[in-house]
C-alpha positions as a Markdown table, in Angstrom:
| # | Residue | x | y | z |
|---|---|---|---|---|
| 1 | Unk | -33.3 | -64.1 | 30.6 |
| 2 | Unk | -35.2 | -66.7 | 28.5 |
| 3 | Unk | -38.3 | -66.4 | 26.3 |
| 4 | Unk | -40.3 | -69.3 | 25.0 |
| 5 | Unk | -42.8 | -68.2 | 22.2 |
| 6 | Unk | -43.6 | -71.7 | 20.8 |
| 7 | Unk | -46.8 | -72.1 | 18.9 |
| 8 | Unk | -48.5 | -75.3 | 17.5 |
| 9 | Unk | -45.8 | -77.5 | 19.3 |
| 10 | Unk | -42.9 | -75.6 | 17.8 |
| 11 | Unk | -40.6 | -73.9 | 20.2 |
| 12 | Unk | -38.7 | -70.6 | 19.8 |
| 13 | Unk | -36.3 | -70.2 | 22.6 |
| 14 | Unk | -34.4 | -66.9 | 23.1 |
| 15 | Unk | -31.7 | -66.4 | 25.8 |
| 16 | Unk | -29.8 | -63.2 | 26.5 |
| 17 | Unk | -26.7 | -62.4 | 28.6 |
| 18 | Unk | -26.4 | -65.9 | 30.2 |
| 19 | Unk | -23.1 | -67.2 | 31.5 |
| 20 | Unk | -24.1 | -70.7 | 31.0 |
| 21 | Unk | -27.1 | -72.1 | 29.0 |
| 22 | Unk | -28.5 | -75.4 | 29.9 |
| 23 | Unk | -31.6 | -76.8 | 28.1 |
| 24 | Unk | -33.2 | -80.1 | 27.1 |
| 25 | Unk | -34.0 | -81.0 | 23.4 |
| 26 | Unk | -35.5 | -78.0 | 21.6 |
| 27 | Unk | -38.2 | -78.9 | 19.1 |
| 28 | Unk | -37.9 | -75.6 | 17.3 |
| 29 | Unk | -35.5 | -72.6 | 17.0 |
| 30 | Unk | -32.9 | -71.2 | 19.4 |
| 31 | Unk | -31.6 | -67.6 | 19.6 |
| 32 | Unk | -28.7 | -66.8 | 21.8 |
| 33 | Unk | -27.3 | -63.3 | 22.5 |
| 34 | Unk | -24.2 | -62.6 | 24.5 |
| 35 | Unk | -24.2 | -66.0 | 26.1 |
| 36 | Unk | -20.8 | -67.4 | 27.0 |
| 37 | Unk | -21.3 | -71.1 | 27.3 |
| 38 | Unk | -23.9 | -73.7 | 26.2 |
| 39 | Unk | -23.9 | -77.2 | 27.7 |
| 40 | Unk | -26.2 | -80.3 | 27.3 |
| 41 | Unk | -28.7 | -80.9 | 30.0 |
| 42 | Unk | -27.9 | -84.6 | 29.9 |
| 43 | Unk | -25.2 | -86.6 | 28.1 |
| 44 | Unk | -22.8 | -85.0 | 25.6 |
| 45 | Unk | -25.2 | -83.8 | 22.9 |
| 46 | Unk | -27.3 | -80.7 | 22.3 |
| 47 | Unk | -30.2 | -81.2 | 19.9 |
| 48 | Unk | -32.2 | -78.5 | 18.2 |
| 49 | Unk | -34.7 | -79.5 | 15.5 |
| 50 | Unk | -34.8 | -76.0 | 14.0 |
| 51 | Unk | -32.4 | -73.1 | 13.3 |
| 52 | Unk | -29.9 | -71.6 | 15.7 |
| 53 | Unk | -29.0 | -67.8 | 15.7 |
| 54 | Unk | -26.1 | -66.6 | 17.8 |
| 55 | Unk | -24.9 | -63.1 | 18.5 |
| 56 | Unk | -21.5 | -62.9 | 20.1 |
| 57 | Unk | -18.8 | -65.5 | 20.8 |
| 58 | Unk | -19.8 | -68.7 | 22.6 |
| 59 | Unk | -18.4 | -72.1 | 23.6 |
| 60 | Unk | -20.7 | -75.0 | 22.8 |
| 61 | Unk | -19.8 | -78.0 | 24.9 |
| 62 | Unk | -20.3 | -81.5 | 23.3 |
| 63 | Unk | -21.9 | -82.4 | 20.0 |
| 64 | Unk | -24.4 | -80.0 | 18.5 |
| 65 | Unk | -27.2 | -81.3 | 16.1 |
| 66 | Unk | -29.5 | -78.8 | 14.4 |
| 67 | Unk | -31.0 | -77.7 | 11.1 |
| 68 | Unk | -28.7 | -74.8 | 10.7 |
| 69 | Unk | -26.4 | -72.3 | 12.6 |
| 70 | Unk | -26.1 | -68.6 | 11.9 |
| 71 | Unk | -23.8 | -66.4 | 14.0 |
| 72 | Unk | -22.6 | -62.8 | 14.0 |
| 73 | Unk | -19.4 | -62.1 | 16.0 |
| 74 | Unk | -15.9 | -60.9 | 15.7 |
| 75 | Unk | -14.9 | -63.6 | 18.2 |
| 76 | Unk | -14.9 | -67.4 | 18.2 |
| 77 | Unk | -17.8 | -69.8 | 17.9 |
| 78 | Unk | -16.3 | -73.0 | 19.5 |
| 79 | Unk | -17.9 | -76.4 | 19.4 |
| 80 | Unk | -16.0 | -78.9 | 21.5 |
| 81 | Unk | -17.6 | -81.9 | 19.8 |
| 82 | Unk | -19.1 | -82.7 | 16.5 |
| 83 | Unk | -21.3 | -80.3 | 14.5 |
| 84 | Unk | -24.0 | -82.1 | 12.6 |
| 85 | Unk | -26.4 | -79.9 | 10.5 |
| 86 | Unk | -29.1 | -80.6 | 8.0 |
| 87 | Unk | -28.3 | -77.4 | 6.2 |
| 88 | Unk | -25.1 | -75.6 | 7.2 |
| 89 | Unk | -23.3 | -73.0 | 9.3 |
| 90 | Unk | -22.5 | -69.4 | 8.7 |
| 91 | Unk | -20.4 | -67.2 | 10.9 |
| 92 | Unk | -20.2 | -63.6 | 9.9 |
| 93 | Unk | -17.0 | -61.7 | 10.8 |
| 94 | Unk | -15.6 | -64.4 | 13.2 |
| 95 | Unk | -14.2 | -67.9 | 13.4 |
| 96 | Unk | -15.9 | -71.2 | 13.6 |
| 97 | Unk | -13.9 | -74.0 | 15.3 |
| 98 | Unk | -15.1 | -77.5 | 15.7 |
| 99 | Unk | -12.8 | -79.8 | 17.7 |
| 100 | Unk | -14.7 | -82.9 | 16.4 |
| 101 | Unk | -16.1 | -83.6 | 13.0 |
| 102 | Unk | -18.5 | -81.5 | 10.9 |
| 103 | Unk | -21.2 | -82.6 | 8.6 |
| 104 | Unk | -23.7 | -80.5 | 6.7 |
| 105 | Unk | -24.4 | -78.7 | 3.4 |
| 106 | Unk | -22.3 | -75.5 | 3.8 |
| 107 | Unk | -19.8 | -74.3 | 6.3 |
| 108 | Unk | -18.7 | -70.7 | 6.0 |
| 109 | Unk | -16.7 | -68.4 | 8.4 |
| 110 | Unk | -15.5 | -64.9 | 7.4 |
| 111 | Unk | -12.3 | -65.2 | 9.5 |
| 112 | Unk | -11.4 | -68.9 | 9.6 |
| 113 | Unk | -12.9 | -72.3 | 9.6 |
| 114 | Unk | -11.2 | -75.0 | 11.7 |
| 115 | Unk | -12.3 | -78.6 | 12.0 |
| 116 | Unk | -10.4 | -81.0 | 14.3 |
| 117 | Unk | -11.8 | -84.2 | 12.8 |
| 118 | Unk | -13.4 | -84.9 | 9.4 |
| 119 | Unk | -15.4 | -82.5 | 7.2 |
| 120 | Unk | -18.2 | -83.7 | 5.0 |
| 121 | Unk | -20.1 | -81.0 | 3.2 |
| 122 | Unk | -21.1 | -79.5 | -0.1 |
| 123 | Unk | -18.9 | -76.4 | 0.3 |
| 124 | Unk | -16.5 | -75.2 | 3.0 |
| 125 | Unk | -15.1 | -71.6 | 3.2 |
| 126 | Unk | -12.8 | -69.7 | 5.5 |
| 127 | Unk | -12.2 | -66.0 | 4.7 |
| 128 | Unk | -8.7 | -66.1 | 6.1 |
| 129 | Unk | -7.9 | -69.8 | 6.4 |
| 130 | Unk | -9.6 | -73.2 | 6.3 |
| 131 | Unk | -8.0 | -76.0 | 8.4 |
| 132 | Unk | -9.2 | -79.6 | 8.6 |
| 133 | Unk | -7.1 | -82.0 | 10.6 |
| 134 | Unk | -8.9 | -85.1 | 9.4 |
| 135 | Unk | -10.3 | -86.1 | 6.0 |
| 136 | Unk | -12.5 | -84.0 | 3.7 |
| 137 | Unk | -15.2 | -84.9 | 1.3 |
| 138 | Unk | -16.7 | -81.9 | -0.4 |
| 139 | Unk | -17.7 | -80.4 | -3.7 |
| 140 | Unk | -15.8 | -77.1 | -3.1 |
| 141 | Unk | -13.3 | -75.7 | -0.6 |
| 142 | Unk | -12.2 | -72.1 | -0.5 |
| 143 | Unk | -9.6 | -70.4 | 1.7 |
| 144 | Unk | -9.1 | -66.7 | 1.3 |
| 145 | Unk | -5.5 | -67.1 | 2.6 |
| 146 | Unk | -4.7 | -70.8 | 3.0 |
| 147 | Unk | -6.1 | -74.4 | 3.1 |
| 148 | Unk | -4.6 | -77.1 | 5.3 |
| 149 | Unk | -5.9 | -80.7 | 5.3 |
| 150 | Unk | -4.3 | -83.2 | 7.6 |
| 151 | Unk | -5.9 | -86.3 | 6.1 |
| 152 | Unk | -7.2 | -87.3 | 2.7 |
| 153 | Unk | -9.2 | -84.9 | 0.4 |
| 154 | Unk | -11.9 | -85.9 | -2.0 |
| 155 | Unk | -12.9 | -82.6 | -3.3 |
| 156 | Unk | -14.3 | -81.3 | -6.6 |
| 157 | Unk | -12.6 | -77.9 | -6.5 |
| 158 | Unk | -10.1 | -76.2 | -4.1 |
| 159 | Unk | -9.2 | -72.5 | -4.2 |
| 160 | Unk | -6.9 | -70.5 | -2.0 |
| 161 | Unk | -5.4 | -67.1 | -2.3 |
| 162 | Unk | -2.1 | -68.0 | -0.7 |
| 163 | Unk | -1.3 | -71.7 | 0.0 |
| 164 | Unk | -2.8 | -75.2 | 0.0 |
| 165 | Unk | -1.3 | -78.2 | 1.9 |
| 166 | Unk | -2.8 | -81.7 | 2.0 |
| 167 | Unk | -1.1 | -84.5 | 3.9 |
| 168 | Unk | -3.1 | -87.5 | 2.7 |
| 169 | Unk | -4.4 | -88.8 | -0.6 |
| 170 | Unk | -5.9 | -86.1 | -2.9 |
| 171 | Unk | -8.7 | -86.7 | -5.4 |
| 172 | Unk | -9.6 | -83.4 | -6.9 |
| 173 | Unk | -10.9 | -82.1 | -10.3 |
| 174 | Unk | -9.4 | -78.6 | -10.0 |
| 175 | Unk | -6.9 | -76.8 | -7.7 |
| 176 | Unk | -6.4 | -73.1 | -8.1 |
| 177 | Unk | -4.0 | -71.3 | -5.7 |
| 178 | Unk | -2.2 | -68.0 | -5.9 |
| 179 | Unk | 0.9 | -69.0 | -4.0 |
| 180 | Unk | 2.0 | -72.6 | -3.3 |
| 181 | Unk | 0.6 | -76.1 | -3.2 |
| 182 | Unk | 2.0 | -79.2 | -1.4 |
| 183 | Unk | 0.3 | -82.6 | -1.6 |
| 184 | Unk | 1.3 | -86.1 | -0.9 |
| 185 | Unk | -0.2 | -88.3 | -3.6 |
| 186 | Unk | -3.4 | -88.8 | -5.5 |
| 187 | Unk | -5.2 | -87.9 | -8.7 |
| 188 | Unk | -5.8 | -84.3 | -9.8 |
| 189 | Unk | -7.5 | -82.8 | -12.9 |
| 190 | Unk | -6.1 | -79.2 | -13.2 |
| 191 | Unk | -3.4 | -77.6 | -11.1 |
| 192 | Unk | -3.3 | -73.9 | -11.6 |
| 193 | Unk | -0.8 | -72.2 | -9.3 |
| 194 | Unk | 0.9 | -68.9 | -9.4 |
| 195 | Unk | 4.0 | -69.9 | -7.4 |
| 196 | Unk | 5.0 | -73.5 | -6.8 |
| 197 | Unk | 3.5 | -77.0 | -6.8 |
| 198 | Unk | 5.0 | -80.0 | -5.0 |
| 199 | Unk | 3.8 | -83.6 | -4.8 |
| 200 | Unk | 5.8 | -85.7 | -2.4 |
| 201 | Unk | 4.6 | -89.0 | -3.8 |
| 202 | Unk | 3.2 | -90.3 | -7.1 |
| 203 | Unk | 0.4 | -88.2 | -8.6 |
| 204 | Unk | -1.6 | -88.5 | -11.7 |
| 205 | Unk | -2.4 | -84.9 | -13.1 |
| 206 | Unk | -4.2 | -84.0 | -16.2 |
| 207 | Unk | -2.8 | -80.5 | -16.4 |
| 208 | Unk | -0.1 | -78.6 | -14.4 |
| 209 | Unk | -0.1 | -74.9 | -15.1 |
| 210 | Unk | 2.4 | -73.2 | -12.7 |
| 211 | Unk | 4.1 | -69.9 | -12.8 |
| 212 | Unk | 7.2 | -70.9 | -10.8 |
| 213 | Unk | 8.3 | -74.4 | -10.2 |
| 214 | Unk | 6.7 | -77.9 | -10.1 |
| 215 | Unk | 7.9 | -81.1 | -8.4 |
| 216 | Unk | 6.2 | -84.5 | -8.7 |
| 217 | Unk | 7.2 | -87.8 | -7.0 |
| 218 | Unk | 8.4 | -91.0 | -8.4 |
| 219 | Unk | 5.9 | -93.0 | -10.5 |
| 220 | Unk | 3.9 | -89.9 | -11.4 |
| 221 | Unk | 1.9 | -89.6 | -14.6 |
| 222 | Unk | 1.4 | -86.0 | -15.9 |
| 223 | Unk | -0.5 | -85.4 | -19.1 |
| 224 | Unk | 0.4 | -81.7 | -19.6 |
| 225 | Unk | 3.1 | -79.5 | -17.9 |
| 226 | Unk | 3.2 | -75.8 | -18.5 |
| 227 | Unk | 5.7 | -74.2 | -16.1 |
| 228 | Unk | 7.4 | -70.9 | -16.3 |
| 229 | Unk | 10.4 | -71.9 | -14.1 |
| 230 | Unk | 11.4 | -75.5 | -13.5 |
| 231 | Unk | 9.9 | -79.0 | -13.5 |
| 232 | Unk | 11.3 | -81.8 | -11.5 |
| 233 | Unk | 10.5 | -85.5 | -10.8 |
| 234 | Unk | 12.1 | -87.4 | -8.0 |
| 235 | Unk | 11.9 | -90.7 | -9.9 |
| 236 | Unk | 10.4 | -92.3 | -13.0 |
| 237 | Unk | 7.7 | -90.2 | -14.7 |
| 238 | Unk | 5.4 | -90.6 | -17.7 |
| 239 | Unk | 4.1 | -87.4 | -19.4 |
| 240 | Unk | 2.2 | -86.1 | -22.4 |
| 241 | Unk | 3.7 | -82.7 | -23.0 |
| 242 | Unk | 6.3 | -80.8 | -21.0 |
| 243 | Unk | 6.5 | -77.0 | -21.8 |
| 244 | Unk | 9.0 | -75.3 | -19.4 |
| 245 | Unk | 10.7 | -72.0 | -19.6 |
| 246 | Unk | 13.7 | -73.0 | -17.4 |
| 247 | Unk | 15.0 | -76.4 | -16.4 |
| 248 | Unk | 13.6 | -80.0 | -16.3 |
| 249 | Unk | 15.2 | -82.6 | -14.1 |
| 250 | Unk | 14.0 | -86.2 | -13.8 |
| 251 | Unk | 15.7 | -88.5 | -11.3 |
| 252 | Unk | 14.9 | -91.7 | -13.1 |
| 253 | Unk | 13.4 | -92.9 | -16.4 |
| 254 | Unk | 11.1 | -90.6 | -18.5 |
| 255 | Unk | 8.7 | -91.4 | -21.3 |
| 256 | Unk | 6.3 | -89.1 | -23.0 |
| 257 | Unk | 5.2 | -87.3 | -26.1 |
| 258 | Unk | 6.9 | -83.9 | -26.4 |
| 259 | Unk | 9.3 | -81.7 | -24.5 |
| 260 | Unk | 9.7 | -78.0 | -25.3 |
| 261 | Unk | 12.2 | -76.4 | -22.9 |
| 262 | Unk | 13.9 | -73.1 | -23.0 |
| 263 | Unk | 16.8 | -74.0 | -20.7 |
| 264 | Unk | 18.1 | -77.5 | -19.9 |
| 265 | Unk | 16.9 | -81.1 | -19.5 |
| 266 | Unk | 18.5 | -83.7 | -17.2 |
| 267 | Unk | 17.3 | -87.3 | -17.2 |
| 268 | Unk | 19.0 | -89.8 | -14.8 |
| 269 | Unk | 17.9 | -92.8 | -16.8 |
| 270 | Unk | 16.5 | -93.5 | -20.3 |
| 271 | Unk | 14.4 | -91.0 | -22.2 |
| 272 | Unk | 11.7 | -92.2 | -24.6 |
| 273 | Unk | 9.9 | -89.7 | -26.8 |
| 274 | Unk | 7.0 | -90.3 | -29.1 |
| 275 | Unk | 7.2 | -86.8 | -30.6 |
| 276 | Unk | 9.7 | -83.9 | -30.6 |
| 277 | Unk | 12.4 | -83.0 | -28.2 |
| 278 | Unk | 13.1 | -79.3 | -28.5 |
| 279 | Unk | 15.6 | -77.7 | -26.0 |
| 280 | Unk | 17.2 | -74.3 | -26.2 |
| 281 | Unk | 20.1 | -75.1 | -23.9 |
| 282 | Unk | 21.7 | -78.4 | -22.7 |
| 283 | Unk | 20.3 | -82.0 | -22.6 |
| 284 | Unk | 21.9 | -84.7 | -20.4 |
| 285 | Unk | 20.6 | -88.3 | -20.5 |
| 286 | Unk | 22.3 | -90.9 | -18.3 |
| 287 | Unk | 20.8 | -93.8 | -20.3 |
| 288 | Unk | 19.6 | -94.1 | -23.9 |
| 289 | Unk | 17.7 | -91.5 | -25.8 |
| 290 | Unk | 15.0 | -92.7 | -28.2 |
| 291 | Unk | 12.9 | -90.2 | -30.1 |
| 292 | Unk | 10.5 | -91.2 | -32.9 |
| 293 | Unk | 10.4 | -87.6 | -34.3 |
| 294 | Unk | 12.9 | -84.8 | -34.1 |
| 295 | Unk | 15.6 | -83.9 | -31.6 |
| 296 | Unk | 16.5 | -80.2 | -31.7 |
| 297 | Unk | 19.0 | -78.9 | -29.2 |
| 298 | Unk | 20.4 | -75.4 | -29.2 |
| 299 | Unk | 23.4 | -76.2 | -27.0 |
| 300 | Unk | 24.9 | -79.5 | -25.8 |
| 301 | Unk | 23.5 | -83.0 | -26.0 |
| 302 | Unk | 25.2 | -85.6 | -23.8 |
| 303 | Unk | 23.9 | -89.2 | -23.8 |
| 304 | Unk | 25.7 | -91.9 | -21.9 |
| 305 | Unk | 24.1 | -94.6 | -24.2 |
| 306 | Unk | 22.7 | -94.5 | -27.7 |
| 307 | Unk | 20.7 | -92.0 | -29.6 |
| 308 | Unk | 18.0 | -93.3 | -31.9 |
| 309 | Unk | 15.8 | -90.8 | -33.6 |
| 310 | Unk | 14.1 | -89.8 | -36.8 |
| 311 | Unk | 15.9 | -86.4 | -37.2 |
| 312 | Unk | 18.5 | -84.6 | -35.0 |
| 313 | Unk | 19.6 | -81.0 | -35.2 |
| 314 | Unk | 22.2 | -79.8 | -32.6 |
| 315 | Unk | 23.9 | -76.4 | -32.4 |
| 316 | Unk | 26.6 | -77.4 | -29.9 |
| 317 | Unk | 28.4 | -80.6 | -28.9 |
| 318 | Unk | 27.0 | -84.1 | -29.0 |
| 319 | Unk | 28.4 | -86.9 | -26.8 |
| 320 | Unk | 27.0 | -90.4 | -27.3 |
| 321 | Unk | 28.1 | -94.0 | -27.8 |
| 322 | Unk | 26.2 | -94.2 | -31.1 |
| 323 | Unk | 23.9 | -92.0 | -33.0 |
| 324 | Unk | 21.3 | -93.4 | -35.4 |
| 325 | Unk | 18.8 | -91.1 | -37.3 |
| 326 | Unk | 17.1 | -90.6 | -40.6 |
| 327 | Unk | 18.4 | -87.1 | -40.8 |
| 328 | Unk | 21.4 | -85.5 | -38.9 |
| 329 | Unk | 22.4 | -81.9 | -38.8 |
| 330 | Unk | 25.3 | -80.5 | -36.8 |
| 331 | Unk | 25.7 | -76.7 | -36.2 |
| 332 | Unk | 28.7 | -74.5 | -37.0 |
| 333 | Unk | 31.7 | -75.1 | -34.8 |
| 334 | Unk | 29.8 | -78.0 | -33.1 |
| 335 | Unk | 31.3 | -81.3 | -32.1 |
| 336 | Unk | 30.3 | -85.0 | -32.1 |
| 337 | Unk | 32.3 | -87.5 | -30.0 |
| 338 | Unk | 30.3 | -90.6 | -31.2 |
| 339 | Unk | 29.8 | -92.3 | -34.5 |
| 340 | Unk | 26.8 | -91.2 | -36.6 |
| 341 | Unk | 24.6 | -93.4 | -38.8 |
| 342 | Unk | 22.0 | -91.5 | -40.8 |
| 343 | Unk | 20.4 | -91.3 | -44.3 |
| 344 | Unk | 21.1 | -87.6 | -44.6 |
| 345 | Unk | 24.0 | -85.9 | -42.8 |
| 346 | Unk | 24.9 | -82.2 | -42.8 |
| 347 | Unk | 27.9 | -81.1 | -40.9 |
| 348 | Unk | 28.1 | -77.3 | -40.9 |
| 349 | Unk | 31.3 | -75.3 | -41.2 |
| 350 | Unk | 34.2 | -75.7 | -38.7 |
| 351 | Unk | 32.5 | -78.6 | -36.9 |
| 352 | Unk | 34.3 | -81.7 | -35.5 |
| 353 | Unk | 32.8 | -85.2 | -35.7 |
| 354 | Unk | 33.4 | -88.8 | -35.2 |
| 355 | Unk | 32.8 | -91.3 | -38.1 |
| 356 | Unk | 29.9 | -90.7 | -40.5 |
| 357 | Unk | 27.8 | -93.3 | -42.2 |
| 358 | Unk | 24.9 | -92.5 | -44.5 |
| 359 | Unk | 23.3 | -92.1 | -47.9 |
| 360 | Unk | 23.9 | -88.4 | -48.6 |
| 361 | Unk | 26.7 | -86.7 | -46.6 |
| 362 | Unk | 27.8 | -83.1 | -46.8 |
| 363 | Unk | 30.7 | -81.7 | -44.8 |
| 364 | Unk | 31.0 | -77.9 | -44.9 |
| 365 | Unk | 34.3 | -76.0 | -45.1 |
| 366 | Unk | 37.0 | -76.2 | -42.4 |
| 367 | Unk | 35.5 | -79.2 | -40.6 |
| 368 | Unk | 37.2 | -82.2 | -39.2 |
| 369 | Unk | 35.8 | -85.7 | -39.4 |
| 370 | Unk | 37.1 | -89.2 | -38.8 |
| 371 | Unk | 35.8 | -91.8 | -41.3 |
| 372 | Unk | 33.2 | -91.0 | -44.0 |
| 373 | Unk | 31.2 | -93.8 | -45.5 |
| 374 | Unk | 28.3 | -93.1 | -47.9 |
| 375 | Unk | 26.6 | -93.2 | -51.3 |
| 376 | Unk | 26.9 | -89.5 | -52.2 |
| 377 | Unk | 29.6 | -87.5 | -50.4 |
| 378 | Unk | 30.5 | -83.8 | -50.7 |
| 379 | Unk | 33.3 | -82.3 | -48.7 |
| 380 | Unk | 34.0 | -78.5 | -48.8 |
| 381 | Unk | 37.3 | -76.7 | -48.8 |
| 382 | Unk | 40.0 | -76.8 | -46.1 |
| 383 | Unk | 38.3 | -79.8 | -44.3 |
| 384 | Unk | 40.3 | -82.7 | -42.8 |
| 385 | Unk | 39.4 | -86.4 | -42.8 |
| 386 | Unk | 41.6 | -88.2 | -40.4 |
| 387 | Unk | 40.5 | -91.6 | -41.5 |
| 388 | Unk | 39.1 | -93.3 | -44.6 |
| 389 | Unk | 36.5 | -92.3 | -47.2 |
| 390 | Unk | 34.4 | -95.1 | -48.7 |
| 391 | Unk | 31.6 | -94.3 | -51.2 |
| 392 | Unk | 29.5 | -96.1 | -53.9 |
| 393 | Unk | 28.4 | -93.4 | -56.3 |
| 394 | Unk | 29.7 | -89.8 | -56.0 |
| 395 | Unk | 32.5 | -88.1 | -54.2 |
| 396 | Unk | 33.2 | -84.4 | -54.6 |
| 397 | Unk | 36.0 | -82.6 | -52.7 |
| 398 | Unk | 36.8 | -78.9 | -52.9 |
| 399 | Unk | 40.3 | -77.5 | -52.8 |
| 400 | Unk | 42.6 | -78.1 | -49.8 |
| 401 | Unk | 40.7 | -81.1 | -48.4 |
| 402 | Unk | 43.1 | -83.4 | -46.5 |
| 403 | Unk | 42.4 | -87.1 | -46.4 |
| 404 | Unk | 44.9 | -89.0 | -44.2 |
| 405 | Unk | 43.5 | -92.5 | -44.8 |
| 406 | Unk | 42.3 | -94.3 | -47.9 |
| 407 | Unk | 39.7 | -93.2 | -50.5 |
| 408 | Unk | 37.8 | -96.2 | -51.9 |
| 409 | Unk | 34.9 | -96.5 | -54.3 |
| 410 | Unk | 33.0 | -99.8 | -53.7 |
| 411 | Unk | 30.0 | -101.5 | -55.2 |
| 412 | Unk | 28.4 | -102.0 | -51.8 |
| 413 | Unk | 29.0 | -100.2 | -48.5 |
| 414 | Unk | 30.2 | -102.3 | -45.6 |
| 415 | Unk | 27.9 | -102.7 | -42.6 |
| 416 | Unk | 28.0 | -99.8 | -40.2 |
| 417 | Unk | 29.5 | -102.0 | -37.4 |
| 418 | Unk | 32.5 | -102.7 | -39.7 |
| 419 | Unk | 33.5 | -99.0 | -40.2 |
| 420 | Unk | 32.1 | -97.1 | -37.2 |
């Protein structure tokens, strides 16, 4: 049954209980109730210059152009072409599925929103899920459960209660997700995720704030990382600050400002630091370690190459080809396998070291060292020097200090390369 209540050239078409609706261009509004199918009279487009109201599920065949679409149904509103709206679409309780592309101001569906092509809008929302198989350009996307984007995403803000997955390039100011996020590559402002974040390729991110784990691809630039569990890069990475409760692993070279890690750090290349490196457990660097400020490691520090830093404090073992610092402190019962050159050197009790070269050197009781070369040297009781002692001003040794080599006072210390 059809009603046409148009006035002043503006139509108002109402159809009820029709199996198939066929109509020409409507210069006005359309209301459909319990109609199963809507097809174009000619061609592959349905054009309505006004608003569309739908009650019940319906299949709309072809492209639909209108000012707006508002539907109430627990079932499906299906558009088998493009949906082009001046304003937007709202589906209460049900699902809106568009097999083509969608363009308009707002697209909202209480159950789920599905777009087979591209989505261009101000805001898109799916109460359960939001799926776009093509590209997205929007100010805001919201998925109550999940968001999936098959192409690129240029979005101001994306939020999902469960998960977000984007297969193409991502340009986004803010991502907030309760569960997990997987992206390919792109540029993101804030990543705030309760579970995990993974970038397959290179990303530039201002701030990663993740409760569980975070992974970025080779060539990534991350300005701030705050992760409760672990952080990993599959290749070279540049960073501002890394603050991680568990472990950090970088499969390449790494350069940045600060690292503060409760567990361990592994770098499969060189590590260059502008500020402090503070790690509670173990640090392993396959190349050289350069730190302009302080290195503080609670456990073991293993470096295949050189260590160059301003100050170094290590509680456990140090392995390196050469260590150069302004200040060096080795913990009780700790061990150093490489030579140390530093202005100030403190070796705590019962430690074991390679050769030491510096200005002020103090070796606490029951320690074992190789060669000691410095201006002012103090060695506490029961320590053993297996090599030589060379000094320029002061040498003090407590009782029962064993020196197996020579003890020489000189006017000028030899160069470090000559004694280390």
